[in-house]
Backbone as CSV, one residue per row, in Angstrom:
resi,resn,N_x,N_y,N_z,CA_x,CA_y,CA_z,C_x,C_y,C_z
1,MET,53.996,59.097,-19.482,54.597,58.571,-21.001,55.441,57.615,-20.480
2,THR,55.189,55.992,-20.563,55.915,55.109,-20.399,56.343,54.341,-21.571
3,GLU,56.141,54.975,-22.656,56.840,53.896,-24.078,58.299,54.785,-23.871
4,LYS,58.725,53.329,-24.475,60.736,53.288,-24.738,60.799,54.046,-25.826
5,GLU,61.529,55.115,-26.173,62.191,55.593,-27.453,63.098,54.786,-28.222
6,GLY,62.919,54.351,-29.747,63.713,54.055,-30.685,63.292,52.495,-30.642
7,VAL,62.338,51.963,-29.784,62.197,50.591,-29.608,61.452,49.686,-31.210
8,ILE,61.454,49.123,-31.848,60.866,48.978,-33.291,59.714,47.697,-32.623
9,LYS,58.433,47.985,-33.275,57.733,47.207,-32.883,56.410,46.622,-34.111
10,TYR,57.033,47.157,-35.086,56.951,46.132,-36.145,57.504,44.928,-36.761
11,LYS,57.281,44.203,-38.073,57.551,42.889,-38.141,58.390,43.117,-38.848
12,LEU,59.634,42.737,-39.171,60.803,42.780,-39.806,61.648,42.175,-40.675
13,ASP,61.426,42.393,-42.082,62.006,41.327,-42.955,63.217,41.801,-43.894
14,HIS,64.498,41.952,-43.063,65.697,43.037,-43.303,66.822,41.540,-43.541
15,ALA,67.580,42.249,-45.152,68.219,41.479,-45.845,69.458,42.666,-45.486
16,ASP,70.481,41.762,-44.912,71.669,42.708,-44.187,72.806,43.169,-45.715
17,THR,72.550,43.890,-46.526,73.281,44.304,-47.631,73.384,45.443,-48.145
18,GLU,74.387,45.402,-48.755,74.697,46.924,-49.358,73.859,47.852,-49.728
19,LEU,73.551,49.201,-49.794,72.723,49.502,-50.380,72.976,49.544,-51.895
20,GLU,72.085,49.784,-52.819,72.459,49.988,-54.225,73.470,50.742,-54.393
21,ASP,73.959,51.351,-55.255,74.693,52.066,-56.287,73.974,53.686,-56.572
22,SER,72.929,52.784,-57.213,71.694,54.036,-57.776,71.276,54.747,-56.672
23,LEU,71.555,54.547,-55.079,70.998,55.575,-54.384,71.859,56.499,-53.677
24,SER,71.444,57.423,-53.618,72.252,58.431,-53.016,71.690,58.944,-52.268
25,ILE,72.725,59.117,-50.946,72.596,59.817,-49.945,72.731,61.469,-49.672
26,SER,73.276,61.902,-50.477,73.772,62.748,-50.546,73.259,64.503,-49.870
27,GLU,71.974,64.081,-50.541,70.586,65.456,-49.932,70.171,64.961,-48.786
28,ILE,69.885,63.532,-48.559,69.237,63.394,-46.962,70.084,63.771,-46.290
29,ASN,71.827,63.326,-46.279,72.720,63.099,-45.321,73.132,64.344,-45.056
30,LYS,72.766,65.529,-45.994,72.638,66.670,-45.571,71.831,67.658,-44.832
31,TRP,70.972,67.289,-45.272,69.986,67.804,-44.285,69.526,66.776,-42.713
32,ARG,70.191,65.795,-42.806,70.221,65.253,-41.432,71.244,65.793,-40.549
33,THR,72.167,65.844,-41.279,73.531,66.935,-40.576,73.020,68.098,-39.740
34,VAL,72.202,69.013,-40.468,72.154,69.757,-40.354,71.043,69.905,-38.915
35,LEU,70.284,68.857,-39.306,68.944,68.692,-37.880,69.456,68.198,-36.725
36,PHE,70.744,67.847,-36.742,71.510,66.860,-36.050,71.956,67.995,-34.911
37,LYS,72.827,69.363,-36.209,73.347,70.383,-35.240,72.466,71.156,-34.413
38,LYS,71.111,71.367,-34.780,69.833,71.423,-33.670,69.364,70.875,-32.787
39,ASN,69.920,69.553,-32.802,69.491,68.898,-32.061,67.844,68.388,-32.260
40,LEU,67.951,68.503,-33.181,66.224,67.934,-33.625,66.401,66.357,-34.053
41,ILE,67.471,66.251,-34.186,67.986,64.761,-34.676,69.018,64.438,-33.439
42,GLY,69.212,63.519,-32.908,70.268,63.198,-32.297,70.279,62.032,-30.818
43,GLN,71.043,62.259,-30.078,71.153,61.677,-29.188,71.603,62.236,-27.629
44,ILE,70.576,62.251,-26.674,71.275,63.336,-25.151,70.934,62.096,-24.169
45,ALA,72.331,61.866,-23.485,71.910,60.863,-22.280,70.541,61.253,-21.341
46,THR,70.443,62.622,-20.929,69.326,62.942,-20.370,67.876,63.057,-20.940
47,ARG,67.888,62.508,-21.857,66.291,62.538,-22.499,65.960,60.975,-23.375
48,TYR,64.977,60.564,-23.407,64.518,59.401,-23.391,65.187,58.073,-23.305
49,GLU,65.831,58.218,-21.596,66.381,57.062,-21.380,67.701,56.751,-22.248
50,GLY,68.315,58.189,-22.644,69.415,57.868,-23.557,69.421,57.105,-24.921
51,TYR,67.963,56.884,-25.352,68.090,56.395,-27.053,68.460,57.599,-27.820
52,GLY,68.417,56.990,-28.998,68.471,58.156,-29.755,67.127,58.301,-30.373
53,PHE,67.229,59.813,-31.273,65.592,60.206,-31.278,65.527,60.972,-33.126
54,GLY,64.652,60.917,-33.196,64.556,61.664,-34.808,65.133,60.870,-36.005
55,ASN,64.013,60.551,-36.981,64.989,60.176,-38.239,64.206,60.623,-39.549
56,ILE,65.420,60.372,-40.472,64.755,61.215,-42.020,64.461,60.327,-43.064
57,SER,63.643,60.421,-43.980,63.555,59.799,-44.804,63.441,60.302,-46.849
58,GLN,63.415,59.421,-47.053,63.122,60.055,-48.793,63.023,58.859,-49.475
59,ARG,61.867,59.808,-50.556,61.007,58.600,-51.302,62.060,58.007,-52.590
60,THR,62.402,57.011,-52.770,62.676,56.572,-53.793,62.413,55.992,-55.199
61,SER,60.872,55.500,-55.142,59.883,55.110,-56.299,58.834,54.835,-55.658
62,THR,58.297,55.448,-56.888,56.153,55.307,-56.584,55.974,54.332,-57.377
63,LEU,55.759,53.173,-56.907,54.974,51.772,-57.565,53.490,52.297,-57.905
64,ASN,53.053,52.557,-56.321,51.259,53.449,-57.073,51.163,54.025,-55.675
65,SER,50.065,54.240,-55.248,49.516,55.050,-54.017,50.118,54.056,-52.970
66,GLU,49.675,53.198,-52.898,50.296,52.119,-51.614,51.857,51.304,-51.251
67,GLU,52.139,51.246,-52.587,53.471,50.543,-53.224,54.415,51.931,-52.267
68,VAL,55.090,51.653,-51.648,55.888,53.221,-51.391,57.134,52.594,-51.037
69,GLN,58.155,53.086,-51.969,59.804,52.789,-51.366,61.013,53.924,-50.634
70,PHE,61.661,53.727,-49.701,62.318,54.793,-49.340,63.587,54.728,-48.681
71,ILE,64.380,55.649,-48.466,65.422,55.437,-47.411,65.435,56.301,-46.492
72,ILE,65.788,55.341,-45.185,65.461,56.013,-43.995,66.797,56.092,-43.174
73,SER,66.777,56.889,-42.429,68.196,56.679,-41.271,67.999,55.356,-40.504
74,GLY,68.745,54.705,-40.008,68.674,53.389,-39.161,69.025,53.573,-38.507
75,THR,68.049,52.955,-37.339,67.876,52.877,-35.607,68.914,52.936,-35.069
76,GLN,68.608,53.839,-34.231,70.024,54.208,-33.247,70.812,54.580,-33.697
77,THR,70.949,55.234,-34.738,72.244,56.130,-35.303,72.042,58.042,-34.700
78,GLY,71.241,58.022,-33.614,71.458,59.379,-33.246,72.234,60.230,-32.973
79,ALA,73.356,58.788,-32.293,74.471,59.703,-31.882,75.672,60.259,-32.511
80,ILE,75.369,59.673,-34.271,76.303,59.158,-35.044,76.307,61.073,-35.754
81,GLU,77.158,62.037,-35.764,76.845,63.399,-36.533,76.545,63.408,-38.341
82,GLY,77.619,62.472,-38.493,77.356,62.202,-39.694,77.705,60.979,-40.275
83,LEU,76.304,60.460,-40.894,76.011,59.105,-41.433,76.770,59.034,-42.711
84,SER,77.088,57.326,-42.762,77.624,56.901,-43.752,76.735,56.260,-44.685
85,ARG,76.840,55.852,-45.581,75.636,54.972,-46.587,75.574,53.641,-45.691
86,ASP,75.995,52.797,-44.859,75.861,51.704,-43.990,74.615,52.325,-42.798
87,HIS,74.527,53.802,-42.752,73.479,53.968,-41.941,72.426,54.087,-41.774
88,TYR,72.154,54.153,-43.457,70.785,54.547,-44.179,70.393,52.673,-44.454
89,CYS,69.053,52.871,-44.418,68.613,51.931,-44.966,67.463,51.939,-45.901
90,HIS,66.998,50.977,-47.097,65.841,50.800,-48.049,64.852,49.885,-47.735
91,VAL,63.511,50.406,-47.030,62.523,50.336,-46.911,62.057,49.832,-48.794
92,ILE,61.988,48.498,-48.892,61.104,48.478,-50.129,59.776,47.846,-50.419
93,LYS,59.433,47.775,-48.976,58.057,47.214,-48.698,57.461,47.207,-47.529
94,ALA,56.284,48.131,-47.186,55.443,48.351,-45.795,54.478,48.336,-45.908
95,ASP,53.772,47.716,-44.797,52.490,47.835,-44.838,52.336,48.068,-43.371
96,PRO,51.714,49.550,-43.243,51.596,50.038,-41.862,50.175,49.057,-41.473
97,ILE,49.375,48.958,-41.854,48.066,47.930,-41.247,48.154,46.423,-40.856
98,LYS,49.009,45.923,-41.970,49.457,44.605,-41.154,51.117,44.685,-40.771
99,ASN,51.141,46.002,-40.051,52.662,46.036,-38.814,53.819,45.400,-39.648
100,SER,53.835,45.402,-40.988,55.505,44.820,-41.291,56.218,45.985,-42.255
101,ILE,57.659,45.534,-42.318,58.635,46.311,-42.887,59.766,45.316,-43.817
102,ARG,59.663,45.397,-44.929,60.893,44.638,-45.737,61.377,45.102,-46.318
103,SER,63.457,45.339,-45.999,64.256,46.108,-46.363,65.388,45.689,-46.032
104,LYS,66.119,46.216,-46.938,67.672,45.737,-47.059,68.519,47.135,-46.731
105,GLY,69.483,46.835,-46.384,71.139,47.843,-46.075,71.617,47.132,-44.825
106,LYS,73.163,47.787,-44.348,73.710,47.315,-43.488,73.299,47.604,-42.232
107,THR,72.200,48.541,-41.765,71.783,49.096,-40.314,69.995,48.845,-40.844
108,GLU,69.261,48.223,-39.619,68.108,48.339,-39.750,67.008,49.432,-39.747
109,PRO,66.278,49.612,-40.504,65.209,50.742,-40.462,65.121,51.616,-39.380
110,SER,64.849,52.778,-38.948,64.322,53.310,-38.006,63.036,52.720,-37.317
111,SER,62.698,53.126,-35.868,61.364,52.563,-35.227,60.464,53.366,-35.824
112,GLU,60.217,54.419,-36.252,59.542,55.158,-36.797,58.989,54.666,-38.577
113,ALA,59.608,54.201,-38.922,59.503,53.507,-40.448,58.131,53.389,-40.579
114,LEU,57.214,52.627,-40.072,55.919,52.532,-40.519,55.174,53.875,-40.443
115,THR,55.236,54.943,-39.922,54.763,56.391,-40.061,54.821,56.791,-41.058
116,HIS,56.537,56.666,-41.119,56.870,57.484,-42.568,56.174,56.969,-43.750
117,ALA,55.998,55.885,-44.043,55.271,54.710,-45.058,54.038,55.442,-44.979
118,SER,53.514,55.152,-43.919,52.021,56.035,-44.169,51.734,57.041,-44.202
119,VAL,52.508,58.186,-43.720,52.138,59.517,-44.884,52.647,59.279,-46.350
120,TYR,53.700,58.800,-46.508,54.052,58.662,-48.082,52.816,58.193,-49.224
121,GLN,52.204,57.261,-48.181,50.982,56.685,-49.074,49.842,57.629,-49.209
122,GLN,49.536,58.871,-48.887,48.454,59.429,-48.491,48.596,60.616,-49.754
123,ASP,49.878,60.491,-50.327,50.438,61.402,-51.945,51.155,60.668,-52.117
124,THR,50.849,61.092,-53.780,52.543,60.439,-54.606,53.580,61.542,-54.589
125,LYS,53.157,62.654,-54.108,53.985,63.950,-54.329,55.054,63.916,-53.592
126,ILE,54.566,63.679,-52.036,55.476,63.709,-50.649,56.690,62.643,-51.190
127,GLN,57.908,63.872,-51.080,59.087,62.947,-51.287,59.750,62.543,-50.279
128,ALA,59.371,63.419,-48.720,60.725,63.401,-48.083,59.660,63.645,-46.556
129,VAL,60.480,62.692,-45.706,59.317,62.691,-44.403,60.438,62.805,-43.331
130,ILE,60.177,64.164,-42.489,61.460,64.317,-41.230,60.718,63.840,-40.108
131,HIS,60.874,63.210,-39.078,60.657,62.721,-37.605,61.793,63.499,-36.731
132,VAL,61.392,64.913,-35.830,62.489,64.944,-34.979,61.401,64.841,-33.893
133,HIS,62.298,65.604,-33.079,62.452,65.746,-30.870,62.599,67.003,-30.690
134,ASN,61.298,67.597,-30.172,61.618,68.927,-29.812,60.587,69.418,-29.136
135,PRO,61.266,69.475,-27.735,59.648,69.264,-26.833,59.435,71.219,-26.688
136,GLU,59.862,71.901,-27.172,59.281,73.660,-27.167,58.085,73.524,-28.508
137,ILE,58.773,73.047,-29.697,57.404,72.812,-30.597,56.594,71.660,-30.109
138,TRP,56.787,70.794,-29.364,55.846,69.643,-29.417,54.930,70.103,-27.782
139,ASN,55.366,71.042,-27.152,54.815,71.776,-25.722,53.577,73.409,-26.415
140,ASN,54.009,73.668,-27.507,53.177,74.214,-27.333,52.552,74.344,-29.403
141,THR,52.171,73.040,-29.413,51.579,72.579,-30.272,50.276,72.995,-30.754
142,ARG,49.095,73.486,-29.925,48.005,74.500,-29.833,48.373,75.727,-29.849
143,ARG,49.244,76.420,-29.190,49.385,77.974,-29.361,50.211,78.404,-30.718
144,LEU,50.917,77.168,-31.322,51.261,77.221,-32.870,50.282,76.479,-33.870
145,LYS,49.584,76.369,-33.325,48.050,75.769,-34.340,48.763,74.618,-35.230
146,LEU,49.061,73.872,-34.700,49.715,72.824,-35.327,48.272,72.017,-35.094
147,ALA,48.287,70.831,-36.573,47.900,69.538,-36.678,48.542,68.500,-35.235
148,TYR,47.401,67.727,-35.370,48.234,66.727,-33.759,46.978,65.712,-33.696
149,THR,48.359,64.205,-33.633,47.445,62.916,-33.247,46.906,62.849,-32.141
150,ASN,45.854,61.886,-32.248,45.721,61.652,-30.877,46.334,60.891,-29.718
151,ALA,46.760,61.797,-28.529,47.622,61.506,-27.149,46.830,60.354,-26.909
152,ASP,46.137,59.786,-27.519,46.370,57.788,-26.941,46.870,57.069,-28.051
153,ILE,47.330,57.686,-28.874,48.317,56.725,-29.990,49.325,56.576,-29.682
154,VAL,49.857,55.617,-29.671,51.988,55.803,-30.026,52.363,55.594,-31.105
155,TYR,53.433,55.991,-31.257,54.784,55.499,-32.528,54.919,54.125,-32.800
156,GLY,54.648,54.059,-34.081,55.087,52.602,-34.892,53.743,51.907,-34.388
157,THR,53.145,52.146,-34.727,51.789,51.160,-34.540,50.463,51.274,-36.106
158,PRO,50.122,49.875,-35.976,48.718,50.590,-37.350,47.971,51.272,-36.368
159,GLU,47.636,51.863,-35.629,46.891,52.935,-35.002,46.958,54.396,-35.240
160,MET,48.396,54.207,-35.303,49.401,55.432,-35.605,49.256,55.695,-37.288
161,ALA,49.150,54.665,-37.537,49.255,54.621,-39.403,47.743,55.300,-39.822
162,ILE,46.845,54.478,-38.766,45.088,55.152,-39.523,45.095,56.585,-38.816
163,GLU,45.796,56.635,-37.721,45.436,58.029,-37.302,46.202,59.128,-38.209
164,VAL,47.368,58.856,-39.069,48.377,59.784,-39.881,47.417,60.190,-40.959
165,ALA,46.783,58.938,-42.046,45.570,59.043,-42.787,44.741,59.568,-42.147
166,ARG,44.108,59.794,-41.431,42.473,60.370,-40.805,43.555,62.290,-40.781
167,LEU,44.121,62.275,-40.334,45.004,63.360,-40.370,45.499,64.103,-41.209
168,MET,45.832,63.520,-42.786,46.104,64.246,-43.766,45.022,64.979,-44.615
169,GLN,43.819,64.376,-44.111,42.949,64.802,-44.597,42.284,65.968,-44.230
170,THR,42.788,66.487,-43.613,42.273,67.492,-42.562,42.630,68.822,-43.450
171,LYS,41.431,69.613,-43.292,42.141,71.133,-44.060,43.750,71.419,-43.415
172,GLN,43.518,71.261,-42.103,44.588,71.773,-41.208,46.118,71.783,-41.937
173,LEU,46.343,70.063,-42.023,47.387,69.966,-42.564,47.433,69.943,-44.196
174,GLN,46.785,69.854,-44.674,46.790,70.239,-45.872,47.404,71.549,-46.454
175,LYS,46.990,72.343,-45.403,47.544,73.854,-45.579,49.098,73.840,-45.720
176,GLU,49.703,73.304,-44.029,50.487,73.355,-43.606,50.702,71.780,-43.119
177,LYS,52.241,71.368,-43.515,52.513,69.912,-43.632,53.494,69.677,-42.377
178,ILE,52.913,70.042,-41.150,53.912,69.289,-39.709,52.971,68.920,-39.325
179,PHE,53.029,68.049,-38.241,52.076,67.843,-37.337,53.019,67.134,-36.046
180,SER,52.228,67.297,-34.821,52.703,66.714,-33.679,52.274,65.241,-33.513
181,MET,52.724,64.649,-32.802,52.353,63.395,-32.217,51.847,63.349,-30.567
182,LEU,50.913,63.672,-30.206,50.814,63.971,-28.701,50.819,62.182,-28.246
183,GLY,51.048,61.915,-28.484,51.211,60.079,-28.121,52.861,59.838,-28.073
184,HIS,53.314,60.461,-28.511,54.459,60.010,-28.659,55.390,61.552,-28.315
185,LYS,56.547,61.062,-27.289,56.946,62.794,-26.153,57.600,63.358,-27.138
186,ASP,57.153,64.528,-27.430,58.494,65.337,-28.461,58.296,65.461,-29.627
187,GLY,57.130,64.310,-30.112,57.696,64.486,-31.423,56.844,64.629,-32.497
188,VAL,57.521,65.602,-33.748,56.993,65.886,-34.590,57.407,65.946,-35.967
189,ILE,56.376,66.236,-36.781,56.994,65.729,-38.383,56.237,66.127,-39.133
190,ALA,57.539,66.508,-40.407,57.074,67.521,-41.043,57.453,66.708,-42.620
191,PHE,56.807,67.002,-43.796,56.664,66.491,-45.352,56.159,67.209,-46.565
192,ALA,57.026,66.868,-47.455,56.752,67.794,-48.704,57.270,67.313,-49.621
193,GLU,57.512,67.664,-50.722,57.764,67.417,-52.075,59.588,67.509,-52.104
194,SER,60.046,67.983,-51.469,61.173,67.413,-51.088,62.080,67.814,-49.559
195,LEU,63.116,67.779,-49.598,63.701,67.494,-48.086,63.980,68.630,-47.812
196,GLU,64.665,69.610,-48.786,64.617,71.158,-48.648,63.734,72.021,-48.169
197,ILE,62.856,71.626,-48.166,61.285,72.137,-47.664,60.550,71.775,-46.516
198,ALA,60.770,70.065,-46.583,60.648,69.686,-45.244,61.095,70.638,-43.943
199,ALA,62.905,70.330,-44.068,63.359,70.527,-43.367,63.341,72.087,-42.938
200,LEU,63.257,73.149,-44.215,63.056,74.626,-43.801,61.612,74.972,-42.918
201,LEU,60.295,73.640,-43.361,59.687,74.120,-42.227,59.504,74.217,-41.140
202,LEU,60.648,72.885,-40.557,60.582,72.696,-39.213,61.764,73.404,-38.747
203,LEU,62.673,74.087,-39.273,63.323,75.352,-38.800,62.680,76.592,-38.613
204,LYS,61.344,76.678,-39.207,60.942,77.819,-39.154,60.076,77.595,-38.238
205,TYR,59.239,76.769,-37.686,58.508,76.587,-36.322,59.375,76.330,-35.426
206,TYR,60.615,75.848,-35.696,62.051,75.759,-34.353,62.390,77.256,-34.222
207,SER,62.381,78.138,-34.632,62.239,79.610,-34.721,61.276,80.308,-34.425
208,ASN,60.009,79.924,-34.912,58.587,80.235,-34.217,58.692,80.245,-32.929
209,VAL,59.023,78.610,-31.941,58.876,78.687,-30.817,59.498,79.296,-30.117
210,ILE,60.805,79.686,-30.568,61.386,80.199,-29.635,60.610,81.889,-29.164
211,SER,60.515,82.388,-30.386,59.529,83.889,-30.340,58.471,83.758,-29.028
212,VAL,57.597,82.480,-29.260,56.634,82.148,-28.408,57.110,82.091,-27.195
213,GLU,58.706,81.401,-26.795,59.044,81.268,-25.282,59.428,82.263,-24.804
214,GLN,60.021,83.382,-25.621,60.545,84.343,-25.541,59.775,85.546,-24.957
215,ASN,58.264,85.677,-25.312,56.960,86.262,-25.252,56.312,85.771,-24.198
216,LYS,56.524,84.435,-23.745,55.774,84.097,-22.306,56.735,84.821,-21.305
217,GLN,57.838,84.948,-21.663,58.953,85.039,-20.557,58.590,86.766,-19.871
218,CYS,58.232,87.729,-20.994,58.227,88.792,-21.059,57.209,89.243,-20.901
219,SER,55.870,88.528,-20.063,54.483,88.679,-20.104,54.522,89.040,-18.811
């Protein structure tokens, strides 16, 4: 795996402004802190060349199935346990196929923002997308019977957006809203109608994989 973690690959039109007062970060910040404490989002010197990893987003409006808006944790905020409003970005227009994003906030959007946008575009009921990094879940993708993207497709590209759209139509992903990105080392995405549901789904698989690893050691 030669891709560099945390590198923004899309065309970005970003306005350096304060988030609107109407946007609350209380719920997203709560769950982001929980995942940080589990090392599912964060920054560890010995992993990914020291770059931050993982991000979390929450839909803010649904204009139609294509035009989605959401707040997302900003790029390279992984080392910070408790984020402030200045650490979140509001994506106001995203086009995964044209590889472009328009946003505003005191920080720029995460490198995975286009993948989040692609997930939101698949269903207006989706209100939250969480991208974590966990080698145990990722390495046990097939054992856990998770859906997964093609290993030849890397994050933050139009190809990933197309692959996500394809994956979202499969019965497996319609049943369990979590998948691994095999072309993005340790990358796992969960999505749901709320941040709580998406976060608890990830934590369920996090605990399940501990059992898998323990059983492997005992066998």
